[in-house]
N, C-alpha and C positions, 0 to 999 in steps of 0.2 A: 150739454154745458160747456159753459165758453170759458176759458182759461187763456189768461194775456201775462206774458213772461215777458220785464221789458229792463232791458240794460244789463242784464246777465247771461253767463256764459256756461249756466249750468244749469236748462233747460231738463236735461236727461235725469240730473239728480232731483231737481225740484218736483216731476214730473213721478218718479217712485214716490215721493212723500203724497201727493197725491193721490196715487193707486194706494197707498193705506186706508186712506179715507172712501175712496169710490174703487171697487173692485175692478178690473178688467173686464168682467162680463157684465157691468152694471148696463139697465138698460139705457135707450136714449130719452128718457122720458123727465132724467134729471135735470133740473131748469138753473141749478146753482150758475152763479158768475164768478169767477176766482182771477185776480188780478194780482199779480207781483211784480213790485218794480224795486231794483237795487239804484240807490244812491248813491254820494257820495261816503255819506254818513250814517248811514241809518237804514233797513230795508223797510218797504211799506208794502203792507198786505190787505186787500181789498176784498169781504169775500159778502157778496150782494149787498154791498152799499155800507159794511157795517168796516171801519178802515183801525188796522194795527200797524202804530212802529217800532222798528227794534234798531237796536245802533247796531253798527257793522265796523267792525277793525279787519284791514286790508288782509294783515295777513293771517286771516282767521275768516275771508271771504266764503268759501265755500258753506265751509259748517253753519255759518252765522247765518247764510243764506236759508240753508233748510231749516236751521235749529227755530228761525222766526216763523216759516212757511209749517212747520209743526205745530208748534206753539199757537199760530192764531187758527188752525184751523183745529186743533184739538178744543181749543176755548169756546169755538163759533160751535161746533158740534158737540161740545161737551164727550169728548171719545178723547182717552187714552193709548198709548200702544205701550205693550214690555220693552220692543225694542229702542222706543221713542224714534230721535230721528236720525239712526243707523239703520242706512237700506241697503247695500252693498252687497258682493255676495263674500265679503270674507270678512265679518267683525273685529277676530283678532287682530289684524293689521290696523285699526284704530290703538287699541292697546298696546301692541308694538312700537307704534307712531309718537304714543305721549311718555312710553319709559326710556323712547329715543328724545324727548325732549325735557326728561329728567324729571317726569313726577313718578316721586318712589317707587313699588311696587308694593308697599303698604297701603297708600293712598290710591291706587289704581281702579278700585270697584267703586270708590266716593266718587273721584272724579268724573269717570265715566257717566256714573247718574247724575252730575252736576253739570256736567258741559254737554252730554247728548239725550240726557233727560229718560235713560235706563232705569228698570226699574231693579233692585237690590237682586234679584235671582239672577234676572241673564248679564247684569255685569259682573255677577260673582260667577257665572258661566266663563265668559271670557277669562277673567283674572285666573281662573282654575284652568283652563283650555293651555292657558300662555304656560304657567305653571310646570302642565304635563310634556310640552313638549321639545323635552331636556332631551333629544336626538339632533336636532337641528345643525347642521354644519354647515357654515361659510366659507368653501373651497370652490373654486373657480373649475379645479380639475377633477371634479365632482362631477356626475352624471346619472340619471334615472333611465332606464329604457323602457317603455312602453310601447304594446300591441295592442292593435287594433283589430278584432274579429265582429265587425256588424253584422251578423247573423242570429237570430233566435226561431225557437221551434214554433214558437206563434208570439203574437206579440199580446201584450198585455194593454188594457181597456185606459189604463193612466198614462201612457209610455210617450213622447214626445219622442225618444232620440232616433235620430235617421239608422235604422236597424233593419235588415231584410228577414222574411221570415223564409224558414231555409229550401222548404218547397221552389218558391219561387227562384232562389238563384243558386239551387244547388249544381246546376251544369257550371255556372261560371264559380266556383268554388276552386278545381283544380287551376285553373288560370291566375285566380286571387292567389293561393297559396303560392304559386311559380313566383309571382310578381312581388308577395311580402318576405320570402327567401330570399329574391334578388334585393330588395330593401334592407333587410338584415344585414346583407353582405357586407352591403357599403357604408351603412352606418357603426358597424366591427371596423372597418377598413377607418373611418374617421378619428373612432377611439384609440385604434391603435398606436395612427400618425400623429395624433395630438397629445397623448400620453394621457386619456382622461381616464379615470375609474369611475368603474360601475359601481354605481352604490346601492341600487335596488332595481327587481326588474317587475313588471305588473303587465299581464296579458289582460286586458279586457275588452266588452263588448257592449251591448250585446251579450252573446254567451258562449266563450270560445268552448266551451265542451259538448256542444252542439256538432261538432267536429269526432271523426271517430278517433278510436286510437292510434290507426296509423297516420292517419293526419296531421293530430296532435303532437306524436314521433318526431316527423317532418320540421314541426315550427321548433320546438322545444330542444331538438338535438343543435340544431344553432348556437343555440343563446348558452355557451358551457362558460358558466363564470360564476365559477362554487363558491359557496362561505359569501354569500347575499342572499338579503333578504330575497325570495321570490314567490309573488303570488298570481295565483290565476283564476278567474272568475268561473265558478261552476254555479251562477245564480240558479240554476232549473233543475232540480232534483231528479227529477226524470230522464238527464241526459247525463250522469253517474254513475258509472259502472266500476265494476273494480278492476277490469283490464286498463280504465284509461286512468285509475289512480293509482296502477304501477308504473303508467306510463311516464306521469305527473314524478310520482318520488326515485325514480328512475335517473329526470333527471333534472335534480335538484331543486323544485319547487318545496317552500318550507309553509305556505301559507296558500287557503284557499277561501271563497266564499259562497256558503250555499244560504240561496237568499230566499223564505217561503213569502215575507211581506208580512203574513200573518198567518196564526193556525186555528184561523177558522174555515171549514169545507166550506160550507155555502160562499164566504165572500170569494174563494182560491176556483172557484166556477165563474162567480160574473165577473173578474177582473180578466177572465182569459187564461185560466193557470192547465196545465193538463195535468195533472198532479194532486196528490191527494196527501192530507199531513201525513200518514204514514210513510207516504216515501223519503217526505221530509227528513223525517226523524229515522229511517233507514239509511238513508244517502251520509245524512250528521255520522251514527253511528261506524259507518264504514271509513269514511275519512279521517277521524279518530282514532282507528283502528290502522291506519295506517301513520300517526303521528302529526298529522297537519294541525299546525294552529288554523281556527277556523274563524270568520266572521259570520256573523247571523245579521240579515235586514227585516226589517221591520217597518210598517208605515201607520201613521197613526192618518185617520180621516179618511178609511177605502171607504167605498161605496156603498150602504148598509149597515157598516158597523155603528156599533153603540162603544159607551166606554167599558160596558162588561167584557165585551168581545176582544178589545184590545187589552183589559189588564189579565186576561186569560191569555193571551199569544206573549203579553211579557215577561209571567211565571214561569210559562212554560218555555219559554229561550232560556230563564235563568237557572232554570230546572237541568238543564241539558249543561250548562256552564261552559260555552265556547270562552276562544279566546280574545274576541272582540263582537260587540254589539252594536249594530248604528242603528240609530234612531230619526225616522226620515218623517217630515212632515208634506201630506200630500199637496202636489202643486200641481192645479188646474191650469193645462198648458196647451194653447190652441197647437192641434197638430196631431192631439192623442185622442183614440177613439171615442172616448170618453165623453171629451169636450163638443164633441164633432158631432156626437148622436145629441147633447142636452140642447145644443144650440138647433141641430135640423127639426129637435122635438118640441122646439121654443119652451124647454123647461130650464132657458141658462141659469136663474136663482137657485136652482136646488141640488143639482146634479145627483139626487138621491144621495149626497152627503152627509156627514153628521153637523151639526152647527155648530159653528168657529167656537165657541164656549166651550163644547164638549170636546171638541180638538184639545183644544189647550187644557184642557183637565189630562188627557192620554198623555201629552209630552211633559206638563208638570211630575203624574204619574210615572211615568219613566225614568228621569229624573233620579229623583226620590228613591225608588227599589233599587236605581241601579249602584248610587250613592252607597247606599245599605248596604251591598252585597261586592263592595269593594272594586268597581267597577269604575275606573276616572276618567273624565273628559279628556280628549287630547286633540279630536281636530272637528273645527265648527264652520257650517257654513250655513250662508240663507237664498235661496231662490225666489223669484219672483211668482205670487198667485199663489200664495200660501193663507190658511186661514191666518188674519191676523197679524201677518208677517213672522208668522211662526219660523225654527230655523229646523237644521237636522245636522247631528252629534253623531260623532263617534266615539263609544267607550272601549276600555280595553283593560284587562287583566294589568298587575304588578307586573312589569317587562314584556306585555306584549303589545305595544303601541308599534304601530304599521308606518316603518318610514316613510314609504311612497305617500301613503295618504297626510301625512304633515308637508313634505317638501313642495305637494300640488296646491294643497291649501292657502300655503303660507309663501309658495314662486321662492324658494332659496334654494335649489339645486338646478342646474340644466336637466330637460330633457329631449331624448333624441328618440322619435314615434315612428311608428309603422304603421302603415296600413289607410282604409277609406277613413278619414275625416280624422284623421291623426294629427295635433298639434306637436309640435318641436318646440322649444323655448331654450334658449340662450341667457343666462343669466351674470352681468357683471357685476357684481357685489359692489366692488371699489366705485364702479360710476353710480351706485345705486339704479339701474334699468335694466330691462328685461326686452329681448328681440326675439320675432316668434316667426317661423312660416307653417302655414297650416296645407295640408294634405287636400287634396279634392275631395267631395264628400260622398259621391255613389263609388259603388264598386265598377260600375263599365268604366267609370272616367277615370280612377284608378290605373285599372290594366290599361287601358289604351295611351295614359301619360306616366307609366310609371317613372321614364327616364329624368321626365320634368321633376318630380316626386322626389328625387334621387340629387337631381342639382339643385333645388333646392337647400338641402339640408348642406350640401356641401357648401354652397356658398353662406350657412348661416356660419355654419365652425369653419371657415376660411380663418 
């Protein structure tokens, strides 16, 4: 494919529009030629010698350019997408921007449909998600704490995260935890010195509960901020034990994530999980016994699954009645074993995943059923390389919205983050800007450069 962008500063965003129509793993045989030219008063899109012209407003330049390319491609290839020309990670930010510009909330859905070509369902999803985010507080003295444990018992085939398998790094864990504790002590000093107020704590990964009960105690004991929302990801049910849950409860953890991804035994084996459906249910019941709010993750579009498999997973999850249910659309990313195997075996087009329309049916069903069961969407994000550009949505029962998830997606609260590949943010709400500092990605580098990681955070919050 030949693509030319002329007189535009938004090549990345325009590339995302093209990616909707031509997925990342499209073969090299595609012979289409696409030229996009931004002039002073109009956008000109030429597709295989067919020319389209669209008016351009300077104050809306980026959205106008994306709309022009989307509408031209849509007309030429006779194809539309429910998310229209919205391609970013955080669709709700566009909704908030419209509200800040004076669009009445009762017209938000219609405005999104008109200005960004969203389907009615997706426009409503943005509006409803914003309506359910009533926990947002813009106060620059508030901070969330994030701790990263990038270690898992095994690697899921679809995973592209930078996470190590336990057996490969177990000898490095003592050193990693020592550095993590040193960094936690440093951020506690920042919190105290700057008179910051801890709003929520989140320990993610990876799978933090791959650590022993003693190791978890060592970390959790350093985070003595009672009466705040405190989440620990316990995504693999085969890592959950009564002893570990006792440690979590003793250290004021309020919420855990038990993430089966599917309730189909065959799929669990295929994606590299070392647990059974029975293990998921047993771990969930044990967590409920301790009084935790529990989140369950499911993924639509897993290899080999059909709509009937996904429907069974949704109905099983609903019957379990967790406080939160998060529905993901499978993203086929380079770096995952699933994608690497498909490329190696020249099976780029299939991945053994269900067709895009089947995945859409899964997502639509989950939305309808969860709304029927009084679960409300409260956070929303999109990833690249999902079928039809579909989304990920977190649903919550009334009164069980996860504050950290909302803060993270809407970027309304500063974050002090510890661990390899953890990203700290400082939000300056009055100036409408965010500054970030990132820790190094890999465990070995983190251990050798821990003092540098600490200095970065001190500089960010000076």
